[in-house]
C-alpha positions in Angstrom: -3.8 114.8 2.1 -6.5 112.3 2.8 -9.5 113.4 5.0 -8.7 111.0 7.8 -5.2 112.2 8.2 -6.3 115.8 8.0 -8.9 115.2 10.7 -6.3 113.7 13.0 -4.1 116.7 12.5 -6.9 119.2 13.1 -7.9 117.4 16.4 -4.4 117.9 17.7 -4.3 121.5 16.6 -7.6 122.1 18.4 -6.1 120.8 21.7 -3.0 123.0 21.3 -5.1 126.1 20.4 -7.3 125.6 23.5 -4.2 125.4 25.7 -2.3 128.3 24.2 -5.0 130.9 23.5 -5.8 131.6 27.2 -2.1 131.5 28.3 -0.9 133.9 25.6 -3.9 136.2 26.3 -2.8 136.6 29.9 0.8 137.1 28.9 -0.2 139.7 26.4 -2.0 141.7 29.1 1.2 141.6 31.1 3.1 143.0 28.2 0.6 145.8 27.7 1.3 147.0 31.1 5.0 147.6 30.3 4.6 148.9 26.7 7.0 149.7 25.0 9.8 149.4 27.5 12.1 146.7 26.2 13.8 145.6 29.4 10.5 145.3 31.3 8.9 143.4 28.4 11.8 141.0 28.3 11.6 140.5 32.1 7.9 139.7 31.7 8.7 137.2 28.9 11.2 135.5 31.1 8.5 134.9 33.6 6.3 133.8 30.7 8.7 131.0 29.9 7.9 129.5 33.3 4.1 129.8 32.5 4.6 128.1 29.2 6.7 125.0 30.0 6.9 123.8 26.4 7.7 127.1 24.7 11.0 127.5 22.8 11.0 131.2 22.2 8.9 134.3 23.2 9.2 137.7 21.6 7.2 140.9 21.2 6.7 142.8 17.9 5.4 146.3 17.3 2.4 147.1 15.1 4.5 146.8 12.0 5.8 143.3 13.0 9.3 144.6 13.8 10.8 143.0 16.9 10.8 145.1 20.1 12.6 142.5 22.2 15.3 139.9 21.9 14.1 136.3 21.6 13.6 135.0 25.1 14.6 131.4 25.6 15.2 129.1 28.6 18.9 129.9 28.2 18.3 133.6 28.4 18.1 136.5 25.8 19.0 136.0 22.2 20.0 139.5 21.3 20.5 138.9 17.6 16.8 138.9 17.0 16.1 142.4 18.3 14.9 144.6 15.5 14.1 141.7 13.2 11.4 142.4 10.6 8.9 139.5 10.6 6.2 140.9 8.3 6.9 138.4 5.5 6.8 135.3 7.7 3.8 133.1 6.9 2.9 132.5 10.5 2.1 136.3 10.9 -0.4 136.4 8.0 -3.6 135.9 10.1 -2.4 138.2 12.8 -1.6 141.0 10.4 -5.1 140.4 8.9 -6.7 141.1 12.3 -6.9 137.8 14.1 -6.7 138.2 17.9 -5.0 134.8 18.2 -3.6 132.5 15.5 -1.7 129.2 15.4 0.4 128.6 12.3 0.6 125.5 10.2 3.7 123.5 11.0 6.8 124.6 9.2 10.5 123.8 9.2 12.4 126.4 11.3 15.2 128.5 9.8 17.7 127.8 12.5 17.1 124.3 13.9 15.5 123.0 10.7 12.9 121.1 12.7 9.1 121.1 12.5 7.8 124.1 14.4 4.6 125.9 15.3 4.2 129.7 16.0 1.3 131.2 18.0 0.7 134.9 17.6 -1.4 136.9 20.1 -2.6 140.5 19.4 -1.6 143.1 22.1 -4.1 145.9 22.5 -4.3 149.0 24.6 -7.0 149.5 27.2 -9.0 151.3 24.4 -8.6 148.5 21.9 -5.8 150.2 19.9 -3.3 147.8 18.3 0.0 148.0 20.0 1.8 145.0 18.6 2.0 141.2 18.8 3.2 138.6 21.2 4.9 135.6 19.4 5.6 132.1 20.8 7.5 129.4 18.9 7.1 125.7 19.8 9.3 122.8 18.6 6.9 120.0 17.8 9.2 117.4 19.5 8.9 119.3 22.8 5.1 119.6 22.9 3.2 117.3 25.2 2.2 114.0 23.5 -1.6 114.4 23.5 -2.2 113.0 20.0 -3.5 109.5 19.3 -1.7 107.4 16.7 -3.1 108.1 13.2 -4.9 105.1 11.8 -4.5 104.5 8.1 -8.0 104.1 6.5 -8.4 100.7 4.8 -9.3 101.8 1.3 -8.0 101.5 -2.2 -5.3 104.0 -3.1 -3.7 104.3 -6.5 -0.5 106.2 -7.1 1.1 107.1 -10.4 4.8 106.2 -10.8 7.8 107.5 -12.7 6.5 109.2 -15.9 9.7 108.1 -17.7 8.9 104.4 -17.0 5.2 104.9 -17.9 6.1 106.6 -21.3 8.4 103.7 -22.2 6.0 100.9 -21.2 5.4 99.6 -24.7 9.1 99.5 -25.4 9.8 96.8 -22.7 8.9 93.2 -22.2 8.9 91.0 -19.2 12.1 89.0 -18.7 11.7 85.7 -16.8 13.3 86.1 -13.4 14.8 83.3 -11.2 11.8 83.7 -9.0 9.4 83.3 -11.9 11.0 80.0 -12.7 10.4 78.7 -9.1 7.3 80.8 -8.3 5.0 78.0 -7.2 7.5 76.7 -4.7 8.3 80.2 -3.5 4.7 81.1 -3.0 4.1 77.9 -1.0 7.0 78.8 1.2 5.8 82.4 1.8 2.3 81.0 2.6 3.9 78.7 5.2 6.0 81.5 6.7 3.0 83.8 7.0 0.4 81.3 8.4 2.7 79.2 10.6 6.0 81.0 11.3 5.0 84.5 12.5 5.6 86.6 9.3 3.0 89.3 9.3 4.2 91.4 6.4 5.8 89.9 3.3 6.9 91.8 0.2 7.9 89.8 -2.9 10.0 91.5 -5.6 9.4 89.3 -8.6 11.6 91.1 -11.0 14.6 91.1 -8.8 14.0 87.7 -7.2 14.0 88.6 -3.5 11.7 89.1 -0.6 11.6 91.2 2.6 9.8 89.8 5.6 8.7 91.2 9.0 8.0 88.9 11.9 5.7 89.4 14.9 8.4 88.6 17.5 10.8 91.2 16.0 8.7 93.8 14.1 11.3 96.6 13.9 13.7 94.7 11.7 13.1 93.1 8.3 14.7 90.0 6.9 15.9 90.0 3.3 16.1 86.8 1.3 17.4 86.1 -2.2 16.1 83.4 -4.5 18.5 80.8 -3.1 16.8 81.2 0.3 13.3 81.4 -1.1 13.7 78.2 -3.1 14.8 76.2 -0.1 12.0 74.9 2.2 14.7 74.7 5.0 14.2 78.4 5.4 11.2 77.6 7.7 13.7 76.2 10.2 15.1 79.7 10.7 11.7 81.1 11.7 10.1 79.7 14.9 6.5 78.5 14.8 4.0 81.1 15.9 0.2 80.7 16.2 -1.6 82.7 13.5 -2.8 85.9 15.2 -6.4 86.0 16.2 -6.6 89.7 15.4 -5.2 89.4 11.9 -7.5 91.0 9.3 -6.7 88.4 6.6 -7.9 84.9 7.6 -5.1 82.4 7.4 -7.0 80.3 4.8 -7.2 83.2 2.4 -3.5 84.1 2.4 -2.7 81.6 -0.3 -5.5 83.1 -2.5 -3.8 86.5 -2.3 -0.4 85.0 -3.2 -2.0 83.1 -6.1 -3.4 86.4 -7.4 0.1 87.8 -7.3 1.1 84.9 -9.6 -1.7 85.6 -12.0 -0.7 89.3 -12.2 2.9 88.5 -12.7 2.2 86.5 -15.9 -1.0 88.2 -17.1 0.8 90.1 -19.9 4.3 90.4 -21.4 4.1 94.2 -21.2 1.9 95.0 -18.3 2.8 92.8 -15.3 3.4 92.8 -11.6 6.9 93.8 -10.5 6.3 93.5 -6.7 3.5 92.7 -4.3 3.1 92.6 -0.6 0.5 91.7 2.0 0.1 92.7 5.7 -2.2 90.4 7.7 -2.9 93.0 10.4 -4.1 96.0 8.4 -5.4 93.6 5.7 -3.8 95.6 2.9 -2.2 94.4 -0.3 0.2 96.6 -2.3 1.0 96.1 -5.9 3.6 97.8 -8.2 3.3 97.1 -11.9 5.7 97.4 -14.9 4.3 100.9 -15.6 5.5 101.9 -12.1 1.9 102.4 -11.0 1.2 101.3 -7.5 -2.0 100.2 -5.7 -2.8 99.8 -2.0 -6.1 98.0 -1.4 -8.0 95.8 1.1 -7.3 92.1 0.6 -10.9 91.1 0.0 -11.4 93.9 -2.6 -8.2 92.7 -4.3 -9.5 89.1 -4.5 -12.7 90.4 -6.2 -10.8 91.8 -9.2 -10.1 89.7 -12.3 -7.3 89.9 -14.8 -9.4 91.9 -17.3 -9.8 94.7 -14.7 -6.0 95.0 -14.3 -5.1 94.8 -18.0 -7.8 97.3 -19.0 -7.4 98.4 -22.6 -4.2 98.3 -24.7 -3.4 101.9 -23.7 -1.4 102.3 -20.6 -3.1 105.5 -19.8 -6.5 103.8 -19.5 -5.3 100.7 -17.7 -6.3 100.5 -14.0 -2.8 99.1 -13.3 -1.1 102.3 -14.5 
């Protein structure tokens, strides 16, 4: 996981921990007062559901992590969980090791099969002796939406592809596609659609002679075009004119340069060549997938700085930057 994504997750976890730690501590004190009477503990947990509006289940465990109560839900008591041994569940590891309060990593729940968090609060006697644990489960979709949208860092990322394709790289050779035969006209058309007709993300599949396009005025749906469409300049009539966005990361006059580099990479070698390429004018990223199935995601300006020698590397696929 990249550091930026990890930091975004940890910020959200910090917010949740701050909210839950004090609430569960208060509830644990209430449970201590009724220890170990099951009916009174369950009654206190039912009140606790009102104090924790986003909680899915509450339950109490003894010092050996065996369940002393039913699962308490908003619909009432789930008796089947009484007596359940939770010692081996990962979310109890820190509590069993002595943590006063712990919040688990997200996991897929056994019953609902949805992303879930579990918080565990230690319950102690007035003299500090361990009595047991208070558990609280939270469905991630029901938690308050406090997190900001994760922003993908604009940096070069290389990803290895299918090992089977990589191993057979030198047993294959590029076959001229229908798009290859009309590539100059197709790239001119894509440039026009991006700079004049509101396409903000375009992906060209050179080997299969098709393209997928996303437009500013309808960003949730992509348009798929085959070579017949892409070879016909009349396609522009199906896309209304749209001013080039002022907040685009790729300047309009540089879009054609990116597309021209796609052309060079497509024909750079008969064994190692570009299978597909895309550009997104808002995040300024270019994606490339080569015949070895290796993929790259990189900022447009860094992409334009590379030359063919960089991508081809040596004659060994294992040492080629493209793979």
